[in-house]
N, C-alpha and C positions, 0 to 999 in steps of 0.2 A: 321305302325311298319313290318307289315308282308313285305310289299316291301323293306323298307330300310335294312332289316335283310339279304334277298335274294339278294340283290346287293352288300352289302359287302360279299357276297363270290363269286362274281365273278371276276376272274382275271382281271386286266386290264393292261393297259402300255397308255404312252402318245399318243396324236393322233387317240386312235380307235373309237373314236365317229363317225367315218365315214367309207363307205364300208362294207367289213364283217368282222366281229371279235367277240371274245367272248360276248364282250359287245351287241353290236348291235344285239347280237342272242338273248341274254336275253330282252332288250327293245323288241326287237319282239315278242316275248313270253307272254310277257306283255301283250300287244299290242292285239294278239290273245286272249289271255284268258279274256280280261277285254273289247273287240270289240274298242277297240280305234286305231287311227292312229299311226306309227311309232312317231312323233313329240308329240303326246298327251303322249304316254307311256312315253319318256323322260322327259317331263315338268314334269309328275308325279311322278317319281322317284328321280329328281332331286330334288323337294320339300320335297319328304319322307327324305330321306339321311339328309337334312338340317332343318329339323322339329327334328329331334330325337337328333339333338346336342344341341335343346334348352327345355333343360326340362319343366320350368315354361310354357310357349307356349303350348307345347305338353299336357301336365297335363290339362291346363285350355282347351283344344280343347279337350281330351278325356272327360271331365267336361260337356262338352255342353257350357262353358262359352265364349269359343272364337268361335265367327262365322268363317266359313269358308273364304270368302271373307276376312275379317281381317286376318287369318292366311296367306292367300295365299300373301298378300300385305308386313305382315313383314318378312315372308321367304323370298319370292323374291326379297325385297329392300337389304338383306342381303346377298346375297351368294357372294358378294368382300368381308365378313367381315376376318380377321383372327380368333383364336379361343378366345384370350382374346376383341376383339370388339365382337365379336359374345356374349361371355358369360355376358358384360355392356348391349348388345341389348336386351339380354332375363332378364336380371333383371329388368331394365328401364321401358321397352316400354311392354312386353307382357301383363302384367296385364292391362297399360294403355288401349291398344289396343281391350279391350273388351268393351270400353264405348266409344269408338272414329269411326268415317266411316272409309273406306279403306285409303281414301286420306290423312286423318290426320295423319294415321298409317305412310305412308309412308313418309312422312315428318319427323315423331320422330324417325325413323330409320335412315333417311338420316343425322339428325341432330347430332345422336350419333356415326356414321359411320365417319363422315368427321372431329368430334372432336379426336377421339380416333386411326384416322389411316390419319392425316392430310396431311402427306409428299405423301403417298403411294394415296392418293385421287388426290392429286395433279399432280402427273405421269398417272396418268388414265385419267384424264382431260385433257392432254397435248396431249396424244394418241389418244382420243376421237375428240379434235381438230384438231388432222391431217387426222381424216376420216370424215370430216365435210362433209356434201350429200344434194344432191337436187334429190328430185325424183319426178317421173310424173307417176299418176294413171289414168286410163279409167273408167270413172264412165258410168251411164245410162243416157239416156234421151240429147244424144249430150253433156256430161260434162265432165270434165276432174279437177285433182288436182292436184296441187304442193305442195310438204311437202318439208321445210327447215331444217334440224338438225344440229347445230353447237353450240358456246360458247352462253351462256345463256343472257350475257348482250349485246351481239350484236342483238340477236334476240329479247330480251325487249327492248331495244332504236328503233328497227324498228318496233316492232310491236306499240308501243304506239304513236311515231311520225305519224304512217298510222292512229291510232284512234283518235287523239287529231286532225289532218286535218278532219277526217272524223265526228267528233261531231262539229266543225265547221260551216261543211257544213250543216249539218242537221239544226244546231241551226237558221241559216242565211236563210231558209226556203228549201232545196235540198227535194225533195220526196223521194227521194229512200232510203232503209234501212240503217241502221250501217255497215252490213256486203256487201252489193252491193257497198258503196262508200268506203271501205277499199279494197276491190278487187281491182275496179277502179283505184284506188290510187296507188297501188301496180304495176297494170300491165304499169300505166302512166309513173312510174319512171323507169321500169324495158325498156322500151322503150326508154326513153330519156337515160338509161345509154347505151343502145345498139347502139343507134345513134353517141356516143361520146366514144365509147370504142375506148382504143388504145391498149387492150392485156393485160399481165401481171398478176401482183397478183391482188386479190380481192382491189376495190376500196378501203376496210375499212381496208386493210392491210398495206397502206403506206401511210407515214409522207406526209401531205401537198398535201391529195389525198382528194375529196370529201368526204362527210360525209356520214351516213350508208343510208340515202336513195338519194345520186347520186348529190346532191346541190355542186357548185363549186362557187368560189368568191377568192379576195383577201384576202390575213393574213390568209390563211389555219392554223389549229393549227397543230403544232408537234406531232411528234407518244408520245404514252405513255412510260412509261419507261418497259423497256424488250418487253416481247410476248404480252402485254397487248397494243399494238400499234392500235389498233381497235377501241379503247374506246378515244373518243374523248374530249380536254381540257373543262370540263363543264364550266369551267370559261372565256375560249377565244368564245366557239361557244355550244348555248344552242338550239337544235332542239327539244330535250325531257327532261326531268329531272327525274332520276332513283334514289331511296331513298335505300341502304344499311343499314339496321341497324347492327351496332357491338360494342361489348366492347370494351373496351377503351384498356382492358388488350389483347384482339386479337389484336388490331391494332397497340399495341408496340412490338408485338410479346413476349409477357411474358404467353402466354396460345393459345390454338388450337380451341379456342369454334367458330361454324362457323358465318357466317354475315346471316342476311335474307334479302334476293332481292324481294322489292316489287313487287307483280306478278308472281313472280317463287317460291320461298320457298329458303331453306340453298343451301348456297354459301361457299367452303374452304377455310378457315384462309388464307390459300397463297395466294388464287385468290384474296379475300377482301383483302389486302395488297399491291398485287402489282396493284391495282386501287386506293389508295390511293394517289397516286403523283397528278392524273388526276382530284381530286374530292375539292370540297367545304366539307368542315370539319362543323359539328353543333352541338354542345354540346345538349345531354337529360338526363334528371334526373329519373332516375327511384326509385320505390321501394325497401327496401335493405330488404324486409321481403317475397315480393312476385316478384320481379323482374317487376311488371308493368309499364309504363312509366307515370308516371306523370308531366310532365313538358318539355318544348325543348325551348332552348335560341331563343332570337330575330335575335341575329346577325351570320352570319357565318364567317369562320377564312379560309381566302386562304393564306396558306403559298407557299412558292418556292416550287419548282418542283423537290423533293431530297428527298430521304428518311431521310436523318437528318434533314432537315426542317421540314418533316411531324412530325418527333418525336418529337423534341421540341414545335411544337405547341402542339401536345396530350398532353405533360408532363404540360406545361402550363394549359392548359384549367382544366386537371384534380384536378391541385395542388388549384387552387383560388375556394373558396364554390361559389356554383351554386344560383344564386337567383331567385327565384322562382317568375314568372308572375302572371300577373292576370289572365291570358288565362285562368289557372287550375282551379281556384276557382269564377272567376267572371261569373254572368249572362247577358246573354243579350237581349235585347229586342224585337229582330223581331225572326219571326219564323225559316229561314233559318239562320243557322251558319255562321258566318264569315269565311272566307280565313283561319286564323289563326288556328280558335277552328275545322275548318275540319281536317286540316293537323295533330292536337294533335290530334284529335280521331282514325283517318285514321292510325298515325303511333301506336296508344297506342292498339289499338285492332287486326291489322294486316289481321285477317279474320272475316269474318261474326259470328255471335255465335249461329247460327242455326246448331241443332241437326243432321243434314245429312248431311252437306254441307259445301266446301271450297273456298266459293265467297272471292276475295281477298278485303280487305276494302275499297280499292279506289275506286272499279267497283261498290261497295254496296251503300245503301240508308243508310242518317243518322236519324236514329229513335227516338224520343223521347219516354224514359222510361215511363214519366209520360205525359200524353195528353199534349200538347201544349193548349190555353195558363194554364192552371192548372199548369202546371209544365215545368220549364224555360228553354230556349235555355243555358244549361251549360252543361261542360264537363262530369258532374256527372250523367247527365238526357239526355246524350245524346250517342247511341250506334252505331253502324254499321252495318248494316242488308242487306242480300242481297233481291233484291225485291219479290220474292218468300216469304221469310220469314215472311220481311216484313208484305205482306199482309196476309199472313196467322195468323199473330198475330191478326188480326182483323178478324178472321174464328174462332176464340174458341182457337188458341193456345196461352196458358199462359206463360208468360217469368217470372222469377225473379230472378235478379241479385243476385251473393252471391261473397263472396272472392275470392273463387275456380273459378266460371264459370257463367254458366246459367241454371237453373231448368226449362224445360219447362214440362209443363202440355200437354198433347193433349186433345181433344174435348171426345177423347174413354177413358181417365181418363189413359193413360200410363204416366209415369213419367222419363223423361230421363235428365241426367246433361251435359251438352257440357264445357269440360275446357276450361280455357283460352287458349288463343295461347300463351302467351307470360310466359315463366315458371322462376322462379329462377336463379338467377346469380349463378354460380359455385365457391366457394372460390378460390382465387389464391393458387395454387401449394407451399408450405412452400419453396420448395429450388428453385423456378422459379428464373432465372438471365435474368436481362434486356441484350438482345442481342445489339450488333451495328447493325445499321438499314442499311449501307452501305453493311456490309456480309451477314443480312439475304436477304438483295434484290437479291445479287448475288447468292444464292443459292438459291431462290425460284423463281428468272428467268429461273435459269437452268431446276429446276425442272419441271414448264411449257412451257419448249420449247419444240413446239410438235417434235417428230422425224421424218426426213428425209431418203430419200432411202438410203445415205450413212450410218445411225445409224444398229446400231442389229436389225436384223427380228423381227419381233413381239412376244412374246411368242406361241401363238397358230401353 
């Protein structure tokens, strides 16, 4: 509160964060007083200014109910929020942040921000795509690191392909670790790409180009709609499979609830809608009272690759009563779940239910709540848990699943609840109007178009 009060008294103008100014002089005063660096002082002042704008979070922190790590996650993820979105984040997330690990707090903030400011989030995503980066860092022991920063779907697509190939080699008897296999495969693909490179734009950004790992071949898929050209058509070429779970209201343009990209997190509604023409559509059935997945349809729908065809397919799917399959209730005789049951559990749970983890359900182990064979291999008795959470369950950590999440009792007697990853779907706005699919696609294509040198200079 003191830092924020002092900061509000300092005169500021645009662009005074660098060089010598009243603002940077103030930051150095703070740095000297607290024995910090200038950068640390700037970060602490920024957090303070944001926190005092969030009265619920501030009061929880002052009372000792909101840990510092959770406070930082809450504040730092909300820097881009406008006044209305920030108030909504404070109201919806601050109290929940007291019982979530920092990674889950960040997820919760991103969801609210993407929902409340969908268009602004799309513009920020376009600017970030234009600034995609590859960096090299020198490390000790004669090692180095390459890091890539770019569109989440591209990174997820590439990573999943590497991971799938690495696991296949490992299963065939390769003695290398999974990380070593992923590294060797990535370097091999980069070397192949360098040998066949002809310059120009990245291969993932050209229609009829190699896929995200550099493979070529006849009948390469066409580019996706608009600037989602880096997403290959899942119906023509399937080097990997990515799941994005999204409410049908978002898919139709009736709401801006974000979608959940498996292995990544929340993705803005405009980005999701741009991906739909290149996707296979599969209907999910969720509990109306909890939002939790109950079942998934056996068949996928493959409409024509136009916004109108996708919208028509979605309306048909939503208008037909969902026929619940036996996967949601039937017990299987074997210990390991079938592929279909595994898919249902992974989509339902999204994340490990451990109290301190954010492990993706797809990377987790499937644990029998009641040990097999006393407990059957069925959807209601199988839960996604990361390897460590699963092992600790057998070392004294006792879980009890409830309607709201999983209650864990530790060997020392601590009791903590992990809320479910899925939330209740928000009701449709009473004045929501079904937009024209082509018009919506055109607007969002422009929103998501990365800026070029000819565009207006960046805000900074």
